[in-house]
C-alpha angles and dihedrals in degrees: 000000000000115000123224087246092062097047115112112260124209113271113263113267094018120108118242115258091250090054091049092051092047091052091048091050091049090053092048093051091044090055091051090050093047091055091049091049091050092049102038106015128254096267095049093049115087132198086248089057092050095046092048093048090048092050097241137113124250092252090055092046091056091051087065103033137033091218146315093296090057097050097085095049094096091055094045090050096050094082096042093049092048090048095053092045092050093046090054090056097046115117108272093229091063110101114250095246092053093043092053094052096040094048093048094051094045097043100045094046091053094042095050091047092048092050094041094238110158123201088246087066098034096055098056090042093054091042090054091047089053099044107033114075095216094051093040089062089056092045092052091047090054090049092050090052089051092051090052091053092048095058100073091039093054090043091055093047093050098039093241133126118268090239092054109125093222090055092051091047092049091050092047094047095045092047092047091050090053093046093050091045091055092046092050091049092047093054093048095250094124128049122220127033129325088256090055089053090049091052090051093050094045090050091053090047092050092048093056107028133021115287 
């Protein structure tokens, strides 16, 4: 008989299989919801519609999401999570301003391609997240989580402590520049790709502040 003590534990830093499956299911349902929102509008789409299209019951849906406003959070977070991961792996000799822009462009392009998210779906999703109060709360929560992840990464790159005020300010400003760039692009107020809009906002930030 094998004791509990001798059973193989998950490797440190790696999510348990159940957590991985849960995250994958959340992304799948989020994608279904995003398509419904793009086709029918957020207001006209119900939780019943999303659950039915995803092939799950309402009880199952609510095990994964708090409500309709929460269902797109996994998609909105894909780019921010990929960005922070890519920034952490950027060569340390790359200046912070360059590392921020390079990591965003590289990470989001790969993440969107991996998830099969086209700009024709991304734009209305981001526009809805910007304009609709219920979705904006989710969007801002995702951005806050991203800012929190940026702090230790920027601290490590600059050789400062994570509780250094300049580190917190740099993380907040960089994250806000990216958020505003995506919102401008979503509303059609910037030509090019979201990454082009991010480069433009980071350049303006660098010209006037400290990045």
